[in-house]
N, CA, C, O and the ligand as a Tripos MOL2 file, in Angstrom:
@<TRIPOS>MOLECULE
protein
  285   283    72     0     0
PROTEIN
NO_CHARGES

@<TRIPOS>ATOM
      1 N           0.5660    5.4220   19.7630 N.3       1 MET1
      2 CA          0.7770    5.5850   18.3470 C.3       1 MET1
      3 C          -0.1100    4.6340   17.5690 C.2       1 MET1
      4 O          -0.2630    3.4680   17.9340 O.2       1 MET1
      5 N          -0.6990    5.1470   16.4790 N.am      2 ILE2
      6 CA         -1.5660    4.3820   15.6340 C.3       2 ILE2
      7 C          -0.7990    4.0370   14.3550 C.2       2 ILE2
      8 O          -0.1120    4.8830   13.7830 O.2       2 ILE2
      9 N          -0.9250    2.8030   13.9260 N.am      3 ARG3
     10 CA         -0.2230    2.3680   12.7170 C.3       3 ARG3
     11 C          -1.2770    1.7510   11.7870 C.2       3 ARG3
     12 O          -1.9860    0.8200   12.1700 O.2       3 ARG3
     13 N          -1.3680    2.2830   10.5600 N.am      4 LEU4
     14 CA         -2.2940    1.8190    9.5760 C.3       4 LEU4
     15 C          -1.5400    1.2160    8.4560 C.2       4 LEU4
     16 O          -0.7140    1.8870    7.8360 O.2       4 LEU4
     17 N          -1.8060   -0.1190    8.1450 N.am      5 VAL5
     18 CA         -1.1010   -0.8350    7.0810 C.3       5 VAL5
     19 C          -2.1190   -1.4040    6.1340 C.2       5 VAL5
     20 O          -3.1050   -2.0020    6.5640 O.2       5 VAL5
     21 N          -1.8930   -1.2240    4.8250 N.am      6 PHE6
     22 CA         -2.7180   -1.8590    3.8310 C.3       6 PHE6
     23 C          -2.0030   -3.0610    3.2310 C.2       6 PHE6
     24 O          -0.7740   -3.1260    3.2400 O.2       6 PHE6
     25 N          -2.7640   -4.0020    2.7140 N.am      7 ALA7
     26 CA         -2.1330   -5.2190    2.1590 C.3       7 ALA7
     27 C          -2.8470   -5.6030    0.8490 C.2       7 ALA7
     28 O          -4.0350   -5.3410    0.6560 O.2       7 ALA7
     29 N          -2.0750   -6.2250   -0.0240 N.am      8 LEU8
     30 CA         -2.5620   -6.7670   -1.2860 C.3       8 LEU8
     31 C          -2.2370   -8.2540   -1.3120 C.2       8 LEU8
     32 O          -1.0920   -8.6300   -1.0630 O.2       8 LEU8
     33 N          -3.2090   -9.1080   -1.6050 N.am      9 GLN9
     34 CA         -2.9090  -10.5170   -1.7980 C.3       9 GLN9
     35 C          -2.8550  -10.7620   -3.3000 C.2       9 GLN9
     36 O          -3.8380  -10.5570   -4.0110 O.2       9 GLN9
     37 N          -1.6770  -11.2100   -3.7800 N.am     10 SER10
     38 CA         -1.5290  -11.4360   -5.2210 C.3      10 SER10
     39 C          -2.1180  -12.7860   -5.6180 C.2      10 SER10
     40 O          -2.4710  -13.6020   -4.7670 O.2      10 SER10
     41 N          -2.2180  -13.0060   -6.9410 N.am     11 GLN11
     42 CA         -2.8210  -14.2450   -7.4260 C.3      11 GLN11
     43 C          -2.0160  -15.4780   -7.0610 C.2      11 GLN11
     44 O          -2.5800  -16.5710   -7.0020 O.2      11 GLN11
     45 N          -0.6840  -15.3420   -6.8080 N.am     12 ASP12
     46 CA          0.1100  -16.4750   -6.3890 C.3      12 ASP12
     47 C           0.0240  -16.7350   -4.8880 C.2      12 ASP12
     48 O           0.6910  -17.6330   -4.3740 O.2      12 ASP12
     49 N          -0.8040  -15.9440   -4.1770 N.am     13 GLY13
     50 CA         -0.9940  -16.1710   -2.7890 C.3      13 GLY13
     51 C          -0.1280  -15.3570   -1.8690 C.2      13 GLY13
     52 O          -0.3460  -15.3890   -0.6580 O.2      13 GLY13
     53 N           0.8480  -14.6270   -2.3760 N.am     14 ASN14
     54 CA          1.7020  -13.7900   -1.5610 C.3      14 ASN14
     55 C           0.9220  -12.5880   -1.0780 C.2      14 ASN14
     56 O           0.0380  -12.0870   -1.7730 O.2      14 ASN14
     57 N           1.2590  -12.1210    0.1370 N.am     15 MET15
     58 CA          0.7010  -10.8920    0.6560 C.3      15 MET15
     59 C           1.7980   -9.8300    0.6310 C.2      15 MET15
     60 O           2.9430  -10.0910    1.0020 O.2      15 MET15
     61 N           1.4270   -8.6280    0.1870 N.am     16 TYR16
     62 CA          2.3500   -7.4910    0.1690 C.3      16 TYR16
     63 C           1.6980   -6.3470    0.9050 C.2      16 TYR16
     64 O           0.5090   -6.0690    0.7530 O.2      16 TYR16
     65 N           2.5370   -5.6760    1.7290 N.am     17 TYR17
     66 CA          2.0380   -4.6670    2.6500 C.3      17 TYR17
     67 C           2.6400   -3.3020    2.3390 C.2      17 TYR17
     68 O           3.7080   -3.2000    1.7360 O.2      17 TYR17
     69 N           1.9280   -2.2430    2.7670 N.am     18 THR18
     70 CA          2.4790   -0.9010    2.6310 C.3      18 THR18
     71 C           3.7420   -0.7440    3.4790 C.2      18 THR18
     72 O           4.5890    0.0980    3.1820 O.2      18 THR18
     73 N           3.8680   -1.5530    4.5300 N.am     19 ASP19
     74 CA          5.0860   -1.5950    5.3330 C.3      19 ASP19
     75 C           5.9790   -2.7190    4.7640 C.2      19 ASP19
     76 O           5.7430   -3.9060    4.9920 O.2      19 ASP19
     77 N           7.0080   -2.2940    4.0180 N.am     20 SER20
     78 CA          7.8000   -3.2840    3.2850 C.3      20 SER20
     79 C           8.5340   -4.2630    4.1980 C.2      20 SER20
     80 O           8.9530   -5.3290    3.7470 O.2      20 SER20
     81 N           8.6940   -3.9140    5.4800 N.am     21 SER21
     82 CA          9.4080   -4.8540    6.3890 C.3      21 SER21
     83 C           8.5760   -6.0970    6.6210 C.2      21 SER21
     84 O           9.0860   -7.1000    7.1200 O.2      21 SER21
     85 N           7.2760   -6.0450    6.2580 N.am     22 LEU22
     86 CA          6.3710   -7.2160    6.4350 C.3      22 LEU22
     87 C           6.3890   -8.1150    5.1980 C.2      22 LEU22
     88 O           5.8820   -9.2350    5.2590 O.2      22 LEU22
     89 N           6.9570   -7.6620    4.0810 N.am     23 ASN23
     90 CA          6.9120   -8.4430    2.8250 C.3      23 ASN23
     91 C           7.9370   -9.5590    2.8500 C.2      23 ASN23
     92 O           9.0580   -9.3640    3.3180 O.2      23 ASN23
     93 N           7.5550  -10.7520    2.3390 N.am     24 SER24
     94 CA          8.4200  -11.9010    2.3600 C.3      24 SER24
     95 C           9.6850  -11.7150    1.5830 C.2      24 SER24
     96 O          10.6970  -12.3370    1.9060 O.2      24 SER24
     97 N           9.6710  -10.8740    0.5580 N.am     25 ASP25
     98 CA         10.9010  -10.6320   -0.2230 C.3      25 ASP25
     99 C          11.6350   -9.3660    0.2530 C.2      25 ASP25
    100 O          12.7080   -9.0360   -0.2530 O.2      25 ASP25
    101 N          11.0550   -8.6750    1.2110 N.am     26 GLY26
    102 CA         11.6900   -7.4590    1.7990 C.3      26 GLY26
    103 C          11.6890   -6.2710    0.8630 C.2      26 GLY26
    104 O          12.3530   -5.2730    1.1420 O.2      26 GLY26
    105 N          10.9480   -6.3480   -0.2610 N.am     27 LYS27
    106 CA         10.9100   -5.2720   -1.2230 C.3      27 LYS27
    107 C           9.7000   -4.3630   -0.9740 C.2      27 LYS27
    108 O           8.7290   -4.7700   -0.3360 O.2      27 LYS27
    109 N           9.7710   -3.1320   -1.4830 N.am     28 SER28
    110 CA          8.6580   -2.1910   -1.3910 C.3      28 SER28
    111 C           7.7330   -2.4300   -2.5720 C.2      28 SER28
    112 O           8.1210   -2.2280   -3.7230 O.2      28 SER28
    113 N           6.4970   -2.8660   -2.2830 N.am     29 HIS29
    114 CA          5.5440   -3.2350   -3.3520 C.3      29 HIS29
    115 C           4.5300   -2.1530   -3.6430 C.2      29 HIS29
    116 O           3.6010   -2.3700   -4.4210 O.2      29 HIS29
    117 N           4.6920   -0.9720   -3.0260 N.am     30 VAL30
    118 CA          3.7410    0.0900   -3.2600 C.3      30 VAL30
    119 C           4.4610    1.4460   -3.3740 C.2      30 VAL30
    120 O           5.3990    1.7290   -2.6290 O.2      30 VAL30
    121 N           4.0060    2.2650   -4.3140 N.am     31 ILE31
    122 CA          4.4690    3.6330   -4.3940 C.3      31 ILE31
    123 C           3.3540    4.5150   -3.8320 C.2      31 ILE31
    124 O           2.2080    4.4640   -4.2790 O.2      31 ILE31
    125 N           3.7220    5.3180   -2.8470 N.am     32 LYS32
    126 CA          2.7290    6.1700   -2.2010 C.3      32 LYS32
    127 C           2.9140    7.6140   -2.7610 C.2      32 LYS32
    128 O           3.9630    8.2340   -2.5900 O.2      32 LYS32
    129 N           1.8810    8.1020   -3.4160 N.am     33 LEU33
    130 CA          1.9340    9.4350   -3.9950 C.3      33 LEU33
    131 C           0.9520   10.3390   -3.2540 C.2      33 LEU33
    132 O          -0.2550   10.1090   -3.3330 O.2      33 LEU33
    133 N           1.4280   11.3630   -2.5340 N.am     34 PRO34
    134 CA          0.5320   12.2630   -1.8630 C.3      34 PRO34
    135 C          -0.3000   13.0730   -2.8770 C.2      34 PRO34
    136 O           0.2290   13.5090   -3.8990 O.2      34 PRO34
    137 N          -1.6020   13.2740   -2.5950 N.am     35 LEU35
    138 CA         -2.4970   14.0250   -3.4520 C.3      35 LEU35
    139 C          -3.1760   15.0850   -2.5590 C.2      35 LEU35
    140 O          -4.3900   15.0430   -2.3570 O.2      35 LEU35
    141 N          -2.4150   15.9970   -2.0480 N.am     36 GLY36
    142 CA         -2.9400   16.9570   -1.0900 C.3      36 GLY36
    143 C          -2.7760   16.5030    0.3280 C.2      36 GLY36
    144 O          -2.0650   15.5350    0.5980 O.2      36 GLY36
    145 N          -3.4300   17.1950    1.2470 N.am     37 SER37
    146 CA         -3.2180   16.9250    2.6630 C.3      37 SER37
    147 C          -3.9500   15.7080    3.1990 C.2      37 SER37
    148 O          -3.5490   15.1420    4.2150 O.2      37 SER37
    149 N          -5.0390   15.2910    2.5160 N.am     38 VAL38
    150 CA         -5.8220   14.1850    3.0690 C.3      38 VAL38
    151 C          -5.9510   13.0060    2.0450 C.2      38 VAL38
    152 O          -6.6460   12.0270    2.3150 O.2      38 VAL38
    153 N          -5.2990   13.1150    0.9170 N.am     39 LYS39
    154 CA         -5.4420   12.0120   -0.0500 C.3      39 LYS39
    155 C          -4.0820   11.5100   -0.4660 C.2      39 LYS39
    156 O          -3.1000   12.2520   -0.4570 O.2      39 LYS39
    157 N          -4.0340   10.2490   -0.8300 N.am     40 CYS40
    158 CA         -2.8550    9.7260   -1.4450 C.3      40 CYS40
    159 C          -3.2300    8.5930   -2.4260 C.2      40 CYS40
    160 O          -4.3140    8.0160   -2.3330 O.2      40 CYS40
    161 N          -2.3430    8.2970   -3.3380 N.am     41 GLN41
    162 CA         -2.5230    7.2290   -4.2840 C.3      41 GLN41
    163 C          -1.5260    6.1180   -3.9820 C.2      41 GLN41
    164 O          -0.3400    6.3680   -3.7700 O.2      41 GLN41
    165 N          -2.0340    4.8720   -3.9670 N.am     42 LEU42
    166 CA         -1.1780    3.7170   -3.7220 C.3      42 LEU42
    167 C          -1.1180    2.9080   -5.0220 C.2      42 LEU42
    168 O          -2.1510    2.4570   -5.5180 O.2      42 LEU42
    169 N           0.0670    2.7250   -5.5670 N.am     43 SER43
    170 CA          0.2430    1.9570   -6.8060 C.3      43 SER43
    171 C           1.0520    0.7100   -6.4410 C.2      43 SER43
    172 O           2.1630    0.8000   -5.9190 O.2      43 SER43
    173 N           0.4540   -0.4740   -6.7340 N.am     44 TRP44
    174 CA          0.9740   -1.7410   -6.2470 C.3      44 TRP44
    175 C           1.6670   -2.5460   -7.3460 C.2      44 TRP44
    176 O           1.2610   -2.5500   -8.5080 O.2      44 TRP44
    177 N           2.7240   -3.2210   -6.9220 N.am     45 GLU45
    178 CA          3.3920   -4.2510   -7.7190 C.3      45 GLU45
    179 C           3.0760   -5.5910   -7.1110 C.2      45 GLU45
    180 O           3.3250   -5.8030   -5.9250 O.2      45 GLU45
    181 N           2.5170   -6.5290   -7.9150 N.am     46 ASP46
    182 CA          2.0280   -7.7840   -7.3050 C.3      46 ASP46
    183 C           2.9480   -8.9880   -7.5480 C.2      46 ASP46
    184 O           2.5830  -10.1160   -7.2150 O.2      46 ASP46
    185 N           4.1030   -8.7670   -8.1080 N.am     47 LEU47
    186 CA          4.9780   -9.9070   -8.3890 C.3      47 LEU47
    187 C           6.1270  -10.0190   -7.4060 C.2      47 LEU47
    188 O           6.7430   -9.0120   -7.0570 O.2      47 LEU47
    189 N           6.4290  -11.2460   -6.9480 N.am     48 TYR48
    190 CA          7.4850  -11.4790   -5.9820 C.3      48 TYR48
    191 C           8.8120  -10.9070   -6.5070 C.2      48 TYR48
    192 O           9.1240  -11.0480   -7.6890 O.2      48 TYR48
    193 N           9.5560  -10.2870   -5.6620 N.am     49 ALA49
    194 CA         10.8750   -9.6640   -6.0100 C.3      49 ALA49
    195 C          10.7340   -8.5840   -7.0850 C.2      49 ALA49
    196 O          11.6960   -8.2790   -7.7910 O.2      49 ALA49
    197 N           9.5480   -8.0120   -7.2070 N.am     50 LEU50
    198 CA          9.3050   -6.8710   -8.1370 C.3      50 LEU50
    199 C           9.6390   -7.2140   -9.5690 C.2      50 LEU50
    200 O          10.2460   -6.4000  -10.2660 O.2      50 LEU50
    201 N           9.2600   -8.4020  -10.0350 N.am     51 LYS51
    202 CA          9.6740   -8.9070  -11.3550 C.3      51 LYS51
    203 C           9.5690   -7.8890  -12.4860 C.2      51 LYS51
    204 O          10.5810   -7.6000  -13.1240 O.2      51 LYS51
    205 N           8.3540   -7.3170  -12.7710 N.am     52 ASP52
    206 CA          8.2590   -6.3640  -13.8970 C.3      52 ASP52
    207 C           8.2990   -4.8910  -13.4710 C.2      52 ASP52
    208 O           8.4740   -4.0030  -14.3070 O.2      52 ASP52
    209 N           8.1410   -4.6430  -12.1970 N.am     53 ARG53
    210 CA          8.2420   -3.3020  -11.6060 C.3      53 ARG53
    211 C           7.3620   -2.2740  -12.3210 C.2      53 ARG53
    212 O           7.7580   -1.1160  -12.4550 O.2      53 ARG53
    213 N           6.1790   -2.6780  -12.7800 N.am     54 ASP54
    214 CA          5.3170   -1.6510  -13.4510 C.3      54 ASP54
    215 C           4.4290   -0.9090  -12.4680 C.2      54 ASP54
    216 O           3.9220    0.1680  -12.7830 O.2      54 ASP54
    217 N           4.2320   -1.4710  -11.2800 N.am     55 TYR55
    218 CA          3.4440   -0.7900  -10.2010 C.3      55 TYR55
    219 C           2.0640   -0.3570  -10.7120 C.2      55 TYR55
    220 O           1.5430    0.6800  -10.3010 O.2      55 TYR55
    221 N           1.4850   -1.1480  -11.5980 N.am     56 ASN56
    222 CA          0.1110   -0.7890  -12.0330 C.3      56 ASN56
    223 C          -0.8410   -1.9540  -11.8590 C.2      56 ASN56
    224 O          -1.8870   -1.9990  -12.5060 O.2      56 ASN56
    225 N          -0.5060   -2.8750  -11.0160 N.am     57 ASP57
    226 CA         -1.3420   -4.0530  -10.8250 C.3      57 ASP57
    227 C          -2.6130   -3.7440  -10.0140 C.2      57 ASP57
    228 O          -3.6590   -4.3680  -10.1930 O.2      57 ASP57
    229 N          -2.4770   -2.7660   -9.1270 N.am     58 LEU58
    230 CA         -3.6530   -2.2170   -8.4280 C.3      58 LEU58
    231 C          -3.2990   -0.7800   -8.0720 C.2      58 LEU58
    232 O          -2.2650   -0.5220   -7.4560 O.2      58 LEU58
    233 N          -4.1660    0.1610   -8.4660 N.am     59 VAL59
    234 CA         -3.9440    1.5790   -8.1510 C.3      59 VAL59
    235 C          -5.2270    2.0300   -7.4260 C.2      59 VAL59
    236 O          -6.3290    1.8960   -7.9580 O.2      59 VAL59
    237 N          -5.0660    2.5570   -6.2210 N.am     60 VAL60
    238 CA         -6.1840    3.0390   -5.4290 C.3      60 VAL60
    239 C          -5.8710    4.4070   -4.8920 C.2      60 VAL60
    240 O          -4.7130    4.7770   -4.6980 O.2      60 VAL60
    241 N          -6.9720    5.1800   -4.6450 N.am     61 GLU61
    242 CA         -6.7900    6.4940   -4.0320 C.3      61 GLU61
    243 C          -7.4530    6.3960   -2.6660 C.2      61 GLU61
    244 O          -8.5910    5.9420   -2.5370 O.2      61 GLU61
    245 N          -6.7050    6.8380   -1.6330 N.am     62 ILE62
    246 CA         -7.1370    6.8070   -0.2580 C.3      62 ILE62
    247 C          -7.4600    8.2230    0.1810 C.2      62 ILE62
    248 O          -6.6630    9.1360   -0.0360 O.2      62 ILE62
    249 N          -8.6150    8.4180    0.7950 N.am     63 THR63
    250 CA         -8.9480    9.7240    1.4290 C.3      63 THR63
    251 C          -9.0460    9.5040    2.9390 C.2      63 THR63
    252 O          -9.8080    8.6630    3.4160 O.2      63 THR63
    253 N          -8.2660   10.2690    3.6610 N.am     64 MET64
    254 CA         -8.3110   10.2300    5.1310 C.3      64 MET64
    255 C          -9.3580   11.1950    5.5990 C.2      64 MET64
    256 O          -9.3000   12.3830    5.2810 O.2      64 MET64
    257 N         -10.3170   10.7050    6.3520 N.am     65 ASN65
    258 CA        -11.3760   11.5420    6.8650 C.3      65 ASN65
    259 C         -11.5230   11.2760    8.3850 C.2      65 ASN65
    260 O         -12.4780   10.6330    8.8210 O.2      65 ASN65
    261 N         -10.5730   11.7740    9.1620 N.am     66 PRO66
    262 CA        -10.6120   11.4820   10.6090 C.3      66 PRO66
    263 C         -11.8950   12.0310   11.2440 C.2      66 PRO66
    264 O         -12.3500   13.1250   10.9100 O.2      66 PRO66
    265 N         -12.4420   11.2800   12.1280 N.am     67 ILE67
    266 CA        -13.6470   11.6720   12.8570 C.3      67 ILE67
    267 C         -13.2350   11.9750   14.2820 C.2      67 ILE67
    268 O         -12.6500   11.1270   14.9560 O.2      67 ILE67
    269 N         -13.5310   13.1600   14.7370 N.am     68 THR68
    270 CA        -13.1930   13.5270   16.1310 C.3      68 THR68
    271 C         -14.2910   13.0960   17.0360 C.2      68 THR68
    272 O         -15.4550   13.4480   16.8480 O.2      68 THR68
    273 N         -13.9180   12.3370   18.0130 N.am     69 LYS69
    274 CA        -14.9130   11.7880   18.9620 C.3      69 LYS69
    275 C         -14.9440   12.6790   20.1990 C.2      69 LYS69
    276 O         -13.9200   12.8740   20.8530 O.2      69 LYS69
    277 N         -16.0980   13.2080   20.5140 N.am     70 SER70
    278 CA        -16.1710   14.0190   21.7490 C.3      70 SER70
    279 C         -16.4480   13.1190   22.9570 C.2      70 SER70
    280 O         -17.1610   12.1180   22.8780 O.2      70 SER70
    281 N         -15.8360   13.5330   24.0930 N.am     71 VAL71
    282 CA        -16.0420   12.7370   25.3360 C.3      71 VAL71
    283 C         -16.7470   13.5410   26.3940 C.2      71 VAL71
    284 O         -16.9980   13.0360   27.4890 O.2      71 VAL71
    285 CA          3.4740   -5.9160  -12.0790 Ca       72 CA72
@<TRIPOS>BOND
     1     1     2 1
     2     2     3 1
     3     3     4 2
     4     3     5 am
     5     5     6 1
     6     6     7 1
     7     7     8 2
     8     7     9 am
     9     9    10 1
    10    10    11 1
    11    11    12 2
    12    11    13 am
    13    13    14 1
    14    14    15 1
    15    15    16 2
    16    15    17 am
    17    17    18 1
    18    18    19 1
    19    19    20 2
    20    19    21 am
    21    21    22 1
    22    22    23 1
    23    23    24 2
    24    23    25 am
    25    25    26 1
    26    26    27 1
    27    27    28 2
    28    27    29 am
    29    29    30 1
    30    30    31 1
    31    31    32 2
    32    31    33 am
    33    33    34 1
    34    34    35 1
    35    35    36 2
    36    35    37 am
    37    37    38 1
    38    38    39 1
    39    39    40 2
    40    39    41 am
    41    41    42 1
    42    42    43 1
    43    43    44 2
    44    43    45 am
    45    45    46 1
    46    46    47 1
    47    47    48 2
    48    47    49 am
    49    49    50 1
    50    50    51 1
    51    51    52 2
    52    51    53 am
    53    53    54 1
    54    54    55 1
    55    55    56 2
    56    55    57 am
    57    57    58 1
    58    58    59 1
    59    59    60 2
    60    59    61 am
    61    61    62 1
    62    62    63 1
    63    63    64 2
    64    63    65 am
    65    65    66 1
    66    66    67 1
    67    67    68 2
    68    67    69 am
    69    69    70 1
    70    70    71 1
    71    71    72 2
    72    71    73 am
    73    73    74 1
    74    74    75 1
    75    75    76 2
    76    75    77 am
    77    77    78 1
    78    78    79 1
    79    79    80 2
    80    79    81 am
    81    81    82 1
    82    82    83 1
    83    83    84 2
    84    83    85 am
    85    85    86 1
    86    86    87 1
    87    87    88 2
    88    87    89 am
    89    89    90 1
    90    90    91 1
    91    91    92 2
    92    91    93 am
    93    93    94 1
    94    94    95 1
    95    95    96 2
    96    95    97 am
    97    97    98 1
    98    98    99 1
    99    99   100 2
   100    99   101 am
   101   101   102 1
   102   102   103 1
   103   103   104 2
   104   103   105 am
   105   105   106 1
   106   106   107 1
   107   107   108 2
   108   107   109 am
   109   109   110 1
   110   110   111 1
   111   111   112 2
   112   111   113 am
   113   113   114 1
   114   114   115 1
   115   115   116 2
   116   115   117 am
   117   117   118 1
   118   118   119 1
   119   119   120 2
   120   119   121 am
   121   121   122 1
   122   122   123 1
   123   123   124 2
   124   123   125 am
   125   125   126 1
   126   126   127 1
   127   127   128 2
   128   127   129 am
   129   129   130 1
   130   130   131 1
   131   131   132 2
   132   131   133 am
   133   133   134 1
   134   134   135 1
   135   135   136 2
   136   135   137 am
   137   137   138 1
   138   138   139 1
   139   139   140 2
   140   139   141 am
   141   141   142 1
   142   142   143 1
   143   143   144 2
   144   143   145 am
   145   145   146 1
   146   146   147 1
   147   147   148 2
   148   147   149 am
   149   149   150 1
   150   150   151 1
   151   151   152 2
   152   151   153 am
   153   153   154 1
   154   154   155 1
   155   155   156 2
   156   155   157 am
   157   157   158 1
   158   158   159 1
   159   159   160 2
   160   159   161 am
   161   161   162 1
   162   162   163 1
   163   163   164 2
   164   163   165 am
   165   165   166 1
   166   166   167 1
   167   167   168 2
   168   167   169 am
   169   169   170 1
   170   170   171 1
   171   171   172 2
   172   171   173 am
   173   173   174 1
   174   174   175 1
   175   175   176 2
   176   175   177 am
   177   177   178 1
   178   178   179 1
   179   179   180 2
   180   179   181 am
   181   181   182 1
   182   182   183 1
   183   183   184 2
   184   183   185 am
   185   185   186 1
   186   186   187 1
   187   187   188 2
   188   187   189 am
   189   189   190 1
   190   190   191 1
   191   191   192 2
   192   191   193 am
   193   193   194 1
   194   194   195 1
   195   195   196 2
   196   195   197 am
   197   197   198 1
   198   198   199 1
   199   199   200 2
   200   199   201 am
   201   201   202 1
   202   202   203 1
   203   203   204 2
   204   203   205 am
   205   205   206 1
   206   206   207 1
   207   207   208 2
   208   207   209 am
   209   209   210 1
   210   210   211 1
   211   211   212 2
   212   211   213 am
   213   213   214 1
   214   214   215 1
   215   215   216 2
   216   215   217 am
   217   217   218 1
   218   218   219 1
   219   219   220 2
   220   219   221 am
   221   221   222 1
   222   222   223 1
   223   223   224 2
   224   223   225 am
   225   225   226 1
   226   226   227 1
   227   227   228 2
   228   227   229 am
   229   229   230 1
   230   230   231 1
   231   231   232 2
   232   231   233 am
   233   233   234 1
   234   234   235 1
   235   235   236 2
   236   235   237 am
   237   237   238 1
   238   238   239 1
   239   239   240 2
   240   239   241 am
   241   241   242 1
   242   242   243 1
   243   243   244 2
   244   243   245 am
   245   245   246 1
   246   246   247 1
   247   247   248 2
   248   247   249 am
   249   249   250 1
   250   250   251 1
   251   251   252 2
   252   251   253 am
   253   253   254 1
   254   254   255 1
   255   255   256 2
   256   255   257 am
   257   257   258 1
   258   258   259 1
   259   259   260 2
   260   259   261 am
   261   261   262 1
   262   262   263 1
   263   263   264 2
   264   263   265 am
   265   265   266 1
   266   266   267 1
   267   267   268 2
   268   267   269 am
   269   269   270 1
   270   270   271 1
   271   271   272 2
   272   271   273 am
   273   273   274 1
   274   274   275 1
   275   275   276 2
   276   275   277 am
   277   277   278 1
   278   278   279 1
   279   279   280 2
   280   279   281 am
   281   281   282 1
   282   282   283 1
   283   283   284 2
@<TRIPOS>SUBSTRUCTURE
     1 MET1         2 RESIDUE 1 A MET
     2 ILE2         6 RESIDUE 1 A ILE
     3 ARG3        10 RESIDUE 1 A ARG
     4 LEU4        14 RESIDUE 1 A LEU
     5 VAL5        18 RESIDUE 1 A VAL
     6 PHE6        22 RESIDUE 1 A PHE
     7 ALA7        26 RESIDUE 1 A ALA
     8 LEU8        30 RESIDUE 1 A LEU
     9 GLN9        34 RESIDUE 1 A GLN
    10 SER10       38 RESIDUE 1 A SER
    11 GLN11       42 RESIDUE 1 A GLN
    12 ASP12       46 RESIDUE 1 A ASP
    13 GLY13       50 RESIDUE 1 A GLY
    14 ASN14       54 RESIDUE 1 A ASN
    15 MET15       58 RESIDUE 1 A MET
    16 TYR16       62 RESIDUE 1 A TYR
    17 TYR17       66 RESIDUE 1 A TYR
    18 THR18       70 RESIDUE 1 A THR
    19 ASP19       74 RESIDUE 1 A ASP
    20 SER20       78 RESIDUE 1 A SER
    21 SER21       82 RESIDUE 1 A SER
    22 LEU22       86 RESIDUE 1 A LEU
    23 ASN23       90 RESIDUE 1 A ASN
    24 SER24       94 RESIDUE 1 A SER
    25 ASP25       98 RESIDUE 1 A ASP
    26 GLY26      102 RESIDUE 1 A GLY
    27 LYS27      106 RESIDUE 1 A LYS
    28 SER28      110 RESIDUE 1 A SER
    29 HIS29      114 RESIDUE 1 A HIS
    30 VAL30      118 RESIDUE 1 A VAL
    31 ILE31      122 RESIDUE 1 A ILE
    32 LYS32      126 RESIDUE 1 A LYS
    33 LEU33      130 RESIDUE 1 A LEU
    34 PRO34      134 RESIDUE 1 A PRO
    35 LEU35      138 RESIDUE 1 A LEU
    36 GLY36      142 RESIDUE 1 A GLY
    37 SER37      146 RESIDUE 1 A SER
    38 VAL38      150 RESIDUE 1 A VAL
    39 LYS39      154 RESIDUE 1 A LYS
    40 CYS40      158 RESIDUE 1 A CYS
    41 GLN41      162 RESIDUE 1 A GLN
    42 LEU42      166 RESIDUE 1 A LEU
    43 SER43      170 RESIDUE 1 A SER
    44 TRP44      174 RESIDUE 1 A TRP
    45 GLU45      178 RESIDUE 1 A GLU
    46 ASP46      182 RESIDUE 1 A ASP
    47 LEU47      186 RESIDUE 1 A LEU
    48 TYR48      190 RESIDUE 1 A TYR
    49 ALA49      194 RESIDUE 1 A ALA
    50 LEU50      198 RESIDUE 1 A LEU
    51 LYS51      202 RESIDUE 1 A LYS
    52 ASP52      206 RESIDUE 1 A ASP
    53 ARG53      210 RESIDUE 1 A ARG
    54 ASP54      214 RESIDUE 1 A ASP
    55 TYR55      218 RESIDUE 1 A TYR
    56 ASN56      222 RESIDUE 1 A ASN
    57 ASP57      226 RESIDUE 1 A ASP
    58 LEU58      230 RESIDUE 1 A LEU
    59 VAL59      234 RESIDUE 1 A VAL
    60 VAL60      238 RESIDUE 1 A VAL
    61 GLU61      242 RESIDUE 1 A GLU
    62 ILE62      246 RESIDUE 1 A ILE
    63 THR63      250 RESIDUE 1 A THR
    64 MET64      254 RESIDUE 1 A MET
    65 ASN65      258 RESIDUE 1 A ASN
    66 PRO66      262 RESIDUE 1 A PRO
    67 ILE67      266 RESIDUE 1 A ILE
    68 THR68      270 RESIDUE 1 A THR
    69 LYS69      274 RESIDUE 1 A LYS
    70 SER70      278 RESIDUE 1 A SER
    71 VAL71      282 RESIDUE 1 A VAL
    72 CA72       285 GROUP 0 **** ****
């Protein structure tokens, strides 16, 4: 099994991950919005304990482009 995790380091030095079980406050700091079969948008909250909950501190679009390796 392959596991892909993204992380954001906030200005106060905390790290927040797409896997909320890794976050020091145990909160979910990213909203994952699917944009079709190979794209998604990640909207991040960068404050400990989700202080303002605006989830607009970093917004990125991810495109999955798997490469098939022939053997
Ligand atoms: Ca915020």
